[in-house]
C-alpha positions as CSV (number, residue, x, y, z in Angstrom):
1,M,14.6,-17.5,-2.2
2,T,18.2,-17.4,-3.9
3,A,20.3,-14.3,-3.7
4,T,19.9,-14.0,-7.4
5,V,16.1,-13.8,-7.1
6,E,16.3,-11.0,-4.1
7,R,18.8,-8.9,-6.3
8,I,16.4,-9.0,-9.0
9,K,13.4,-8.1,-6.9
10,Q,15.5,-5.2,-5.5
11,E,16.5,-4.0,-9.0
12,I,12.7,-4.1,-10.1
13,R,12.0,-1.8,-7.3
14,N,14.3,0.8,-8.5
15,L,12.6,0.8,-11.9
16,A,10.3,3.5,-12.9
17,P,6.5,2.6,-13.0
18,D,6.2,2.4,-16.7
19,E,9.6,0.2,-16.8
20,V,7.7,-2.2,-14.5
21,D,4.7,-2.2,-16.6
22,H,6.6,-3.3,-19.7
23,L,8.5,-6.0,-17.9
24,L,5.5,-7.5,-16.4
25,R,3.9,-7.3,-19.8
26,D,6.9,-8.9,-21.4
27,L,7.0,-11.6,-18.5
28,Q,3.3,-12.5,-19.0
29,N,3.4,-12.7,-22.7
30,E,6.3,-15.2,-22.4
31,Y,5.2,-17.2,-19.8
32,T,1.4,-17.2,-20.3
33,M,-0.2,-20.6,-19.9
34,P,-1.9,-22.1,-23.1
35,A,-5.7,-21.7,-23.1
36,P,-7.6,-24.7,-22.1
37,E,-9.3,-27.0,-24.9
38,G,-11.9,-29.7,-25.1
39,D,-12.8,-31.4,-22.0
40,D,-10.7,-29.1,-19.9
41,V,-12.9,-26.1,-20.7
42,A,-16.0,-28.1,-19.4
43,F,-14.2,-29.2,-16.6
44,I,-12.9,-25.6,-15.5
45,E,-16.3,-24.1,-16.3
46,A,-18.1,-26.8,-13.9
47,E,-15.5,-25.8,-11.3
48,W,-16.1,-22.1,-11.4
49,D,-19.8,-22.8,-11.3
50,A,-19.4,-24.8,-8.1
51,E,-16.9,-22.1,-6.6
52,I,-19.7,-19.4,-7.3
53,D,-22.5,-21.6,-5.8
54,R,-20.2,-21.9,-2.8
55,R,-19.5,-18.3,-2.4
56,V,-23.2,-17.3,-2.9
57,Q,-24.1,-19.9,-0.2
58,E,-21.7,-18.6,2.3
59,I,-23.1,-15.0,1.6
60,E,-26.5,-16.3,2.1
61,D,-25.7,-18.3,5.1
62,G,-24.0,-15.1,6.7
63,T,-20.5,-17.1,7.1
64,V,-18.5,-14.6,5.3
65,Q,-18.2,-11.0,5.9
66,L,-18.5,-8.6,2.8
67,L,-16.2,-5.6,2.4
68,T,-17.1,-2.2,1.1
69,A,-15.4,-1.1,-2.0
70,E,-13.4,1.4,0.3
71,E,-12.4,-1.1,2.8
72,S,-11.2,-3.4,-0.3
73,E,-9.1,-0.7,-1.5
74,R,-7.7,0.2,1.6
75,R,-6.6,-3.4,2.1
76,V,-5.1,-3.5,-1.2
77,D,-3.0,-0.2,-0.8
78,A,-1.9,-1.7,2.6
79,L,-0.6,-5.0,0.8
80,F,1.4,-2.8,-1.8
81,A,2.7,-0.8,1.1
82,R,4.0,-3.9,2.8
83,H,5.9,-4.8,-0.6
84,G,7.3,-1.3,-0.8
85,L,5.0,-0.5,-3.8
86,Q,2.3,2.2,-4.4
87,R,-0.8,1.3,-6.6
88,R,-1.5,3.6,-9.3
89,T,-5.2,4.7,-9.8
90,A,-6.8,5.6,-13.1
């Protein structure tokens, strides 16, 4: 990454959590992809259906290991920590 991007990332890390929330919302609103239309919708739905079928089959075949909610949260917390962040809980 460029020095500019690294500087921006560091400045974001120094923001208060509510400022980060506002920044992320602003960026998301500005850079949101347009909603799919027509044939794209059918294609996307078919792709998701295929992905769901694939995942269900993996579970039924026992080729994937399911995580408890607690383990999933622990992993998310660890991921946040690696990036110097702390996840806020409701």
